[in-house]
C-alpha positions as CSV (number, residue, x, y, z in Angstrom):
1,X,257.2,149.2,143.1
2,X,258.9,145.8,143.2
3,X,258.6,145.0,146.9
4,X,254.9,145.8,147.5
5,X,251.6,144.0,147.6
6,X,250.2,143.1,144.2
7,X,246.5,142.2,143.8
8,X,244.9,141.1,140.5
9,X,241.4,142.3,139.9
10,X,239.1,140.7,137.4
11,X,235.4,140.3,136.4
12,X,233.4,139.0,133.5
13,X,229.8,139.0,134.8
14,X,227.6,141.9,135.7
15,X,227.5,142.8,139.4
16,X,224.5,141.9,141.6
17,X,223.1,145.4,140.8
18,X,223.5,144.8,137.1
19,X,226.6,147.1,136.7
20,X,229.0,146.0,134.0
21,X,232.2,144.2,135.0
22,X,234.4,147.3,134.7
23,X,232.2,149.1,137.2
24,X,232.6,146.1,139.6
25,X,236.4,146.4,139.2
26,X,236.3,150.1,140.0
27,X,234.2,149.3,143.1
28,X,236.8,146.7,144.1
29,X,239.6,149.3,143.9
30,X,237.7,151.5,146.3
31,X,237.0,148.5,148.7
32,X,240.6,147.4,148.6
33,X,241.7,151.0,149.4
34,X,239.6,150.7,152.5
35,X,241.3,147.6,154.0
36,X,242.9,148.4,157.3
37,X,246.7,148.0,157.2
38,X,246.8,148.5,153.4
39,X,247.5,151.6,151.3
40,X,246.6,151.7,147.6
41,X,249.6,153.0,145.7
42,X,248.6,152.5,142.0
43,X,246.0,150.9,139.8
44,X,246.9,149.6,136.3
45,X,245.1,150.4,133.2
46,X,242.2,148.0,132.5
47,X,242.4,145.2,129.9
48,X,240.0,142.8,128.3
49,X,241.0,139.2,127.8
50,X,239.4,135.8,126.9
51,X,238.7,133.4,129.7
52,X,241.5,130.9,130.6
53,X,241.0,128.1,129.8
54,X,239.0,129.0,126.7
55,X,235.3,128.6,127.1
56,X,232.0,130.2,126.1
57,X,232.2,132.8,128.9
58,X,232.2,136.5,128.2
59,X,235.6,138.2,128.2
60,X,237.2,139.4,131.4
61,X,238.1,142.9,132.5
62,X,241.5,142.7,134.3
63,X,243.8,145.0,136.2
64,X,246.4,145.0,139.0
65,X,246.6,147.1,142.2
66,X,249.9,147.9,143.8
67,X,249.7,148.4,147.5
68,X,251.9,148.9,150.5
69,X,251.4,148.2,154.2
70,X,251.8,145.7,156.9
71,X,249.1,143.0,156.8
72,X,249.1,139.3,157.4
73,X,248.5,137.4,154.2
74,X,245.6,135.4,155.6
75,X,244.0,138.5,156.9
76,X,244.3,140.2,153.5
77,X,242.9,137.1,151.7
78,X,239.9,137.1,154.1
79,X,239.3,140.8,153.3
80,X,239.5,140.1,149.6
81,X,237.1,137.2,149.8
82,X,234.7,139.5,151.8
83,X,234.9,142.1,149.0
84,X,234.2,139.4,146.4
85,X,231.2,138.1,148.3
86,X,229.8,141.7,148.7
87,X,230.0,141.9,144.9
88,X,228.0,138.8,144.5
89,X,230.8,136.3,143.9
90,X,229.7,132.7,144.4
91,X,232.5,130.2,144.8
92,X,232.1,126.7,143.5
93,X,233.2,125.6,140.1
94,X,236.9,126.3,139.3
95,X,237.4,128.8,136.4
96,X,233.7,129.7,136.4
97,X,232.5,133.1,135.3
98,X,232.4,135.6,138.1
99,X,231.2,139.0,139.2
100,X,234.6,139.7,140.9
101,X,237.9,137.9,141.3
102,X,240.6,139.3,143.6
103,X,243.9,137.4,143.8
104,X,247.1,138.2,145.8
105,X,249.9,137.9,143.3
106,X,252.8,138.9,145.6
107,X,253.5,140.3,149.0
108,X,257.0,141.8,149.0
109,X,258.6,138.6,147.6
110,X,257.2,136.4,150.4
111,X,257.2,132.7,149.6
112,X,254.4,130.5,151.1
113,X,254.0,127.1,149.7
114,X,252.0,125.4,152.4
115,X,249.4,127.9,153.6
116,X,246.6,130.0,152.1
117,X,247.3,132.2,150.3
118,X,250.0,130.5,148.3
119,X,252.7,133.1,147.5
120,X,253.6,134.1,144.9
121,X,250.3,133.3,143.1
122,X,251.0,129.8,141.6
123,X,249.7,130.6,138.1
124,X,250.3,134.4,137.7
125,X,253.5,133.9,135.6
126,X,251.4,131.9,133.1
127,X,248.8,134.6,132.5
128,X,249.1,137.6,130.3
129,X,246.0,139.0,131.8
130,X,247.8,139.3,135.1
131,X,251.3,140.1,133.8
132,X,250.3,142.9,131.4
133,X,248.6,145.1,134.0
134,X,251.2,144.1,136.6
135,X,253.8,145.6,134.3
136,X,251.9,148.9,134.4
137,X,252.2,149.2,138.2
138,X,255.4,147.3,138.9
139,X,257.6,147.2,135.7
140,X,260.6,146.1,137.7
141,X,258.8,143.2,139.5
142,X,260.8,140.0,139.7
143,X,259.0,136.7,140.3
144,X,260.1,135.6,143.8
145,X,260.8,132.0,142.9
146,X,261.4,132.0,139.2
147,X,263.7,135.1,139.5
148,X,262.5,136.4,136.2
149,X,261.2,139.9,135.6
150,X,257.7,140.7,134.4
151,X,258.8,141.6,130.9
152,X,260.7,138.3,130.5
153,X,257.7,136.3,131.8
154,X,255.4,138.1,129.3
155,X,257.8,137.4,126.4
156,X,258.0,133.7,127.3
157,X,254.2,133.3,127.0
158,X,252.4,131.9,124.0
159,X,250.2,134.5,122.4
160,X,247.2,135.4,124.6
161,X,244.8,138.0,123.2
162,X,244.5,140.9,125.5
163,X,243.6,144.5,124.7
164,X,243.6,147.7,126.5
165,X,240.2,149.0,127.4
166,X,239.2,152.6,126.8
167,X,238.2,154.4,130.0
168,X,234.4,154.0,129.6
169,X,234.3,150.6,128.0
170,X,233.3,147.4,129.8
């Protein structure tokens, strides 16, 4: 799955209904699967990581979805923002704790440097919490502008604690 649509999923606050972050992530998977023009192909395992940059926030739950389909990047971004809002996401402070975070990492190698969403995601290659689950669903993925594979990108990172969650953990 190197040419598809890759979406990062993360959360570190309970959802509006009090559900733990992992449950919000599972709900996001179901919501993304319902976006018109998109087909969910795979969901990574779930990982737990410390906030970036380091802070006093709770740890994040992270995963990546691999999708296929024909959808405009701006339309997909709007749909993802609507899913975040429905989960209680309040935008404001950069890198703030959140009930749900959905980011488009790549859309078939598309490069967009001057329109939202920027593609590929401008910081994905710097984050183990994105690359590790991305490797689960797209082990042959190559960064469209850096021309490096996901494994090489992971190997180039300084140590970033990340651990695989058990199925029922959150």
